[in-house]
Structures are given as C-alpha cells and as structure tokens.
Backbone as a ProteinNet text record, in pm:
[ID]
protein_1_A
[PRIMARY]
XXXXXXXXXXXXXXXXXXXXXXXXXXXXXXXXXXXXXXXXXXXXXXXXXXXXXXXXXXXXXXXXXXXXXXXXXXXXXXXXXXXXXXXXXXXXXXXXXXXXXXXXXXXXXXXXXXXXX
[TERTIARY]
12343.5	12253.4	12186.7	12170.5	12112.2	11963.5	11915.9	11775.5	11694.5	11577.5	11490.7	11419	11380.7	11301.4	11163.9	11100.5	10969	10865.3	10881.8	10784.5	10816.5	10923.7	10964.6	10873.7	10859.9	10784.9	10870	10803.7	10874.2	10827.6	10919.7	10884	10815.8	10755.1	10688.8	10791	10912.7	11017.3	11054.8	11063.5	11097.1	10985.6	10860.1	10747.6	10743.9	10768.6	10771.3	10878.9	10995.5	11107	11076.6	11022.6	10994.6	10884.1	10784.3	10670.5	10681	10770.1	10782.2	10674.1	10600.4	10494.4	10546.7	10511.5	10553.4	10488.7	10557.8	10506.3	10372.9	10355.1	10229.2	10110.6	10134.3	10028	9991.3	10091.4	10064.3	9985	10020.8	9946.3	9803.4	9787.3	9653.4	9569	9627.7	9553.1	9506.4	9584.9	9542.9	9412.7	9390.6	9267	9150.3	9176.7	9070.8	9035.4	9128	9104.9	9120.8	9009.1	9018.1	9090	9101.7	9173.1	9324	9371.9	9515.3	9544.6	9590.1	9618.7	9754.1	9862.6	9992.3	10000.1	10084.6	10105	10169.9	10132.4	10197.8	10256.9	10383.9	10455.3	10479.2	10563.9	10595.4	10638.5	10596.5	10632.5	10557	10446.4	10363	10438.7	10546.7	10618.5	10533.1	10523.5	10441.3	10527.2	10470.6	10535.6	10435.4	10468.9	10381	10410.8	10305.8	10316.5	10319.5	10362.3	10363.5	10226.2	10117.6	9984.3	9948.7	10002.6	9982	10053.3	10175.1	10252	10180.9	10127.4	10053.7	9930	9862.3	9744.4	9783.5	9894.9	9943.4	9969.1	10033.7	10062.6	9932.4	9834.5	9706.9	9633	9626.9	9560.3	9629.4	9761.6	9838	9803.1	9797.5	9765.8	9625.3	9529.3	9391.9	9377.7	9441.6	9428.4	9509.8	9633.9	9726.5	9745.2	9696	9716.2	9585.2	9483.3	9357.1	9248.7	9277.2	9184.3	9072.8	9081.7	8979.8	8993.2	8881.4	8884.3	8903.5	8932.5	8946.4	8816	8704	8573.4	8550.1	8592.4	8577.6	8658.6	8779.3	8862.8	8802.7	8750.5	8685.9	8571.1	8485.8	8372	8418.3	8520.1	8572.2	8625.9	8705.5	8762.9	8654.9	8554.9	8446.3	8364.5	8338.9	8260.7	8338.6	8468.8	8550.2	8554	8555.1	8556.9	8426.9	8314.5	8184.8	8168.3	8229.7	8213.6	8307.8	8402.6	8498.2	8424.9	8449.6	8380.5	8426.9	8332.7	8363.8	8410.1	8528.5	8576.3	8481.5	8456	8366.4	8437.1	8357.2	8412.2	8453.4	8558.6	8601.2	8491.9	8470.6	8368.9	8437.2	8386.5	8448.7	8428.5	8527.5	8521.1	8426.3	8318.6	8221.7	8277.7	8245.8	8291	8432.6	8501.7	8637.2	8629.1	8704.7	8698.9	8755.9	8689.1	8734.9	8797.3	8919.2	8992.3	8954.4	8880.1	8837.3	8955.1	9064.6	9180	9237.5	9242	9295.3	9200.3	9068.3	8972.4	8984.9	9003.9	9020.9	9149.5	9252	9379.9	9364.5	9293.9	9269.2	9185.7	9082.4	8996.8	9078	9168.2	9250.4	9344.1	9401.9	9489.1	9412.6	9290.5	9207.8	9168.1	9132.4	9095	9212.5	9331.5	9451.4	9478.5	9462.8	9485.6	9383.1	9260.6	9156.9	9181.2	9230.8	9257.2	9369.6	9466.1	9578.2	9536.5	9433.8	9392.2	9322.6
9620.7	9732.3	9756	9883.8	9918.1	9886.3	9840.3	9805.4	9933.8	9939.4	10056.4	10058.1	10177.8	10192.6	10130.7	10089	10024.9	10118.4	10248.9	10345.5	10392.2	10342	10385.5	10327.8	10403.3	10353.2	10249.8	10154.8	10049.6	10045.7	10013.2	10000.1	9865.5	9848.4	9721.7	9608.3	9637.7	9535.9	9490.5	9585.7	9550.5	9468.8	9508.2	9433.6	9293.3	9284.5	9155.2	9065.2	9120.3	9043.8	9000.9	9093.2	9064.2	8959.8	8963.5	8873.2	8746	8747.3	8633	8628.4	8737.2	8744.7	8815	8766.5	8835.1	8974	9065.5	9201.3	9205.1	9117.4	9120.9	9081.8	8999.3	8962.6	9083.8	9158.1	9279.2	9380.4	9398.9	9490.9	9440.6	9309.6	9251.3	9275.3	9254.2	9275.3	9419.6	9514.3	9655.1	9675	9595.5	9608.2	9538.8	9444.1	9366	9413.1	9477.4	9519.5	9671	9745.4	9891.5	9944.3	9862.8	9906	9914	9843.3	9839.9	9946.7	10061.3	10173.6	10235	10177.3	10239.8	10374	10460.3	10588.8	10565.4	10645.6	10636.1	10771.5	10772	10894.8	10899.2	10989.9	11006.5	10873.6	10849.6	10725.4	10605.9	10631	10524	10436	10485.5	10407.3	10397.1	10275.8	10250.9	10256.8	10321.3	10326.9	10278.4	10167	10105	10159.1	10207	10251.2	10127	10139.5	10023	9954.8	10033.4	9972.6	9898.5	9944.4	9872	9736.7	9736.7	9611.8	9514.3	9566.2	9480.3	9421.7	9501.2	9451.4	9345.5	9365.6	9265.5	9134	9140.6	9018.4	8950.8	9030.4	8973.4	8907.9	8977.7	8920.9	8791.5	8792	8672.3	8556.6	8585.1	8479.7	8425	8515.1	8470.6	8386.9	8432.2	8362.4	8233.9	8240.9	8130.2	8035.1	8073.1	7986.8	7946.3	8033.1	8003.2	7957.7	7956.6	7900.9	7992.5	8121	8213.4	8230.4	8264.7	8303.8	8455	8507.8	8653.3	8720.4	8666.1	8722.6	8715.7	8608.6	8595.4	8699.4	8724.4	8826.7	8964.7	8988.5	9116.7	9140.8	9039.9	9053.2	9076.9	9003.3	9018.8	9160.5	9210.3	9344.3	9451.8	9432.3	9531	9534.5	9417.5	9414.7	9481.4	9466.3	9532.2	9682.7	9725.8	9868.7	9932.8	9865.4	9919.7	9917.7	9822.6	9809	9900	9962.9	10049.4	10169.7	10199.5	10311.5	10444.8	10535.8	10669.5	10750.9	10815.4	10893.1	11009.7	11031.8	11139.3	11274.1	11376.4	11511.4	11552.5	11631.2	11673	11756.6	11728.7	11799.8	11911	12035.3	12143.3	12121.1	12161.2	12147.1	12252.8	12206.8	12303.6	12370.1	12495.3	12569.5	12621.6	12592	12643.3	12791.1	12872.9	13016.4	13047.3	13138.8	13182.3	13319.5	13329.9	13455.5	13546.8	13653.8	13743.6	13806.3	13828.8	13891	13798.2	13665.1	13572.2	13559.6	13564.6	13560.3	13684.3	13799.6	13923.6	13917.8	13860.3	13846.8	13757.3	13648.2	13556.9	13627.4	13700.9	13773.2	13874.4	13945.8	14045.4	13980.2	13864.3	13792.5	13748.2	13698.7	13655.3	13773.1	13885.3	14005.2	14053.5	14051	14092.7	13998.9	13871.4	13772.5	13790.4	13817.2	13838.5	13967.2	14069.8	14197.8	14183.2	14096.7	14075	13993.2	13912.4	13822.2	13895.2
10118.1	10106.8	10242.4	10280.7	10409.4	10411.4	10524	10540.9	10555.8	10491.1	10499.6	10633.2	10673.5	10795.5	10773.3	10880.1	10870.1	10809.2	10827.5	10775.8	10634.4	10575	10441.4	10334.3	10225.3	10110.9	10038.6	9972.9	9901	9756.5	9668	9527.4	9506.2	9390.6	9360.9	9356.8	9311.4	9309.7	9449.6	9541.9	9680.6	9745.6	9720.3	9776.8	9716.9	9586.6	9519.2	9579.4	9600	9657.3	9800.2	9880.1	10021.4	10039.7	9952.1	9968.8	9885	9787.5	9698.1	9591	9577	9476.2	9351.3	9233.5	9110.8	9100.2	9033.8	9019.6	8946.1	8848.6	8774	8862.3	8961.2	9055.6	9141	9186	9264.9	9183.2	9056.5	8970.7	8948.4	8932.4	8916.3	9041.7	9157.1	9281	9294.3	9244	9248.8	9171.5	9065.8	8987.6	9055.3	9142.5	9206.8	9347.2	9415.3	9553.8	9563.4	9569.3	9573	9696.8	9799.9	9920.1	9895.7	9795.5	9765.6	9661.5	9707.1	9619.7	9654.3	9603.7	9629	9557	9606.4	9540.6	9406	9307	9176.1	9143.9	9114.4	9080.3	8930.1	8889.3	8747.9	8687.4	8565.4	8499.5	8553.3	8628.3	8685.9	8784.8	8844.1	8945.2	9069.9	9121.6	9239.1	9364.9	9466.4	9596.4	9700.5	9763.3	9861.1	9999.9	10066.5	10205.8	10294.6	10419.3	10509.3	10520.4	10521.8	10529.7	10400.3	10285.6	10159.9	10164	10216.1	10225.7	10319.8	10429.7	10523.6	10456.1	10373.9	10303	10200.2	10130.6	10034.7	10106.8	10221.2	10297.7	10342.5	10381.5	10426.1	10309.7	10196.8	10078.3	10038.1	10040	10004.9	10099.2	10227.9	10325.1	10302.1	10278	10257.6	10130.2	10022.4	9894.2	9889.1	9930.9	9907.7	10025.3	10143	10258.8	10326.3	10317.5	10384.9	10288.8	10159	10062.2	10015.3	10043.2	9994.8	9843.8	9779.6	9639	9633.8	9514.4	9499.2	9541.8	9496.6	9532.5	9683.3	9746.4	9891.2	9967	9921.1	9986	9962.1	9841.5	9813.4	9910.3	9929.5	10020.8	10164.2	10205.8	10341.1	10363.7	10270.4	10284.9	10279.1	10192.6	10183.7	10312.5	10371.7	10495.3	10608.5	10610.2	10712.7	10691.7	10566.3	10537.1	10583.5	10557	10598.4	10749.1	10814.7	10959.8	11037.9	10967.6	11037.3	11096.3	11223	11285.8	11226.7	11213.2	11164	11282.7	11270.6	11384.8	11413.5	11538.7	11579.8	11567.9	11540.9	11534.8	11675.4	11685	11818.8	11885.4	12010.3	12086.4	12164.7	12150	12226.6	12375.6	12449.9	12594.6	12647.8	12709.2	12761.2	12885.5	12897	13012.9	13000.7	12889.7	12872.9	12838.6	12905.7	12877.4	12738.3	12667.7	12536	12553.8	12508.3	12520.5	12404.2	12430.5	12322.7	12247.6	12314.5	12248.5	12141.8	12170.4	12071	11952	11978.1	11868.4	11779.6	11840.3	11762.5	11680.8	11739.2	11668.1	11545.1	11560.6	11448.3	11341.8	11386.7	11292	11212.4	11279.4	11210.5	11109.1	11145.5	11052	10927.5	10949.4	10836.7	10748.9	10810.3	10733.4	10649.4	10706.9	10633.6	10515.7	10539	10431.8	10319.5	10353.6	10252.9	10173.9	10241.6	10174.5	10072.4	10099.3	10007.3	9885.9	9900.2	9791.2	9678.2
[MASK]
+++++++++++++++++++++++++++++++++++++++++++++++++++++++++++++++++++++++++++++++++++++++++++++++++++++++++++++++++++++

C-alpha cells in the first residue's frame, strides 16, 4: 500500500496502527482533552489532521512514558493554550499611497453585488 503524504488526513484505524494505541483509547482521549478534535464526517468517521496525530503522540508520551496522570496532562495542555500568544492584527503601512481608482472600483463591485441581492 502506498504511503500517505505527511499532510494527509488519517483515519482512527491508521492512527491506532501507527501509534500502537487502541481505537477506544483515542476516542476516550477525545472526551478528556478538548484540544484533540479530529474532523468527523458522515457516519461519525474520524479524520485526524497531522497536528491531531502529533498531539496524540505527545499525550501518549506524557501519559505512558513520562508518568503524567490524565489530569496532569490536561493542566499542562490548558496552561500552554492560555500562554499561546494572540496573533496581532495586521498594521496598515503608514504613508502607503491609496489609489482612489481602485477604491472606487471596489465600491462599485460591492454596490453591484448588493443590488443583485
């Protein structure tokens, strides 16, 4: 079978196979760690993004190799979530010339779109 790209979504079976964790443990962790939220499609099929798989591996390492409890991992992940910096809003470049013709063009497009609605 061909190997998936690193950015590809993975099913719960694939994540279970890759990590050696039973599927029921992965489903249990979803109830305990709000950061772990794989996409769910029709029929409740779970699709894990690469960042979800990385989080599963991290939770596994903390619980099964470093001796953390579930509550300890929850606290650790929550403290990291709160400490994450909020991205700043883009700052307009001061002194950049504004082309009035492009602004009028945008205004006309918006007016046309509103008239059609």
